[in-house]
N, C-alpha and C positions, 0 to 999 in steps of 0.2 A: 553434068548438072543433075542433081538429085531429082527423083520423081517417084510417084506412087501410081500404080495401075493394076488392074486385074489382068491376068493372063490365063489362057487355057492350055492344059497339058494332059494328054491321055484322058480327056473327059473330066478333068478336075479343074475347078476354078481356084486359082492361087493369087493372093494379093502379093504383088511384088513391090517391095520398097527398096529403091535403088539409091544408096548413098555413095556408091563407088566414085572415086575421083572428084568428090564434091567439097565445096567450101563449108565452113561451119555455118555460115549464114544460110546457105541452101539446105543444109541438114535440118536446121531449126524450122524453116518454113515447111519442109517436107514432113517433119514430125507432126506439125500442126495440121497439115492437109490429111495425113494418114489417120490421125485421131478422128477427124470428122467422118471419114469413110468407114472406119472400123466400128464406131459407135452406132451405126445404122444397120449393122449385121445382126443376125440371130446369135444367141448365146452359144458358145463352144462350136461355132461353125467355120471359123476362118482358118484356112491353111495359109501361112504367111512365109514368104521368102524374103530375106533381107541380105543385101550385098553391101558390105562395108569395106571392100578392097580400096587401098590407096586413098583413104579419106582421113581427115584430121579430127581429133577429139581433144577436148579440154574438160575442166571441171564443170563448166556450164552445160556442155553437151551431155556429160555423164549424168548430171542431175536431171536434165530434161528426159533422157532415156529411161531413167528410173521411174519417173512419174508417168511417162508414156506407156511403159511396159506394165506397170501396176494398173493404170486406168483401163487398159485394154484386155486385161486378164480374163474377164468374163466372156469375151467374144472369141478368144483364141482356142482353136483345137490344138494346133502345134505350130511352132515357128522354127524354120531352118535358117541359120545365119552362116553366110559364106564370107571368108576373108578376115576372120578374127586371128590376129597375130600381134605379137609384141605388147604394147600398152593396151591395145583393145581387149586383150585377155583379162587384164585387171578390171577394165570397165565391165566386161561380161560377167566376171565374178561378183562385182559390186551390185550389178543389176539383179542377178539371180539371188544373191543374199538379201537384198532389199525387198524384192517382190515375193520370194519364195517359189517362183515359177519353176516347175520341173519340166515344162514342155518347150524349152528353148534348146534346140539341138544344133551343134556346130558341124558344119560340112566344109570340106576343103575347097570346093568350087561351086559356082552358081548352078551349073548343070547337075552336079551331084545332089545339091539341095532340092532343085526342082524335081528331079526324078524320084527322089526319096519321098517328097510331099505327094507327088502324083500316085504313089503306091499306098498312101495312107487311106 
């Protein structure tokens, strides 16, 4: 089930958005929850880790992710995304093209993404 929470790693506070193995309904509700959390943060302060492994996406989710990513741009320092493969790469490319964000970094695993963020 999708969730959003802060985790601590190597003294760094990381917002973990877990979409792994989640239904589209759960992803939509987690996007809404994450938006409320993110908009309460200081500008350019959020280190974010997103896990999209084994989750399903359609055009509705793609559009919601574009809006979510664009809306949260002022708060994000950098975002590491794990599990982007196959059709999710097309969605990733659409989101980055739509938002112009250059601080969305792909990582192979959640652990790699978390460790990379902790080093920022």
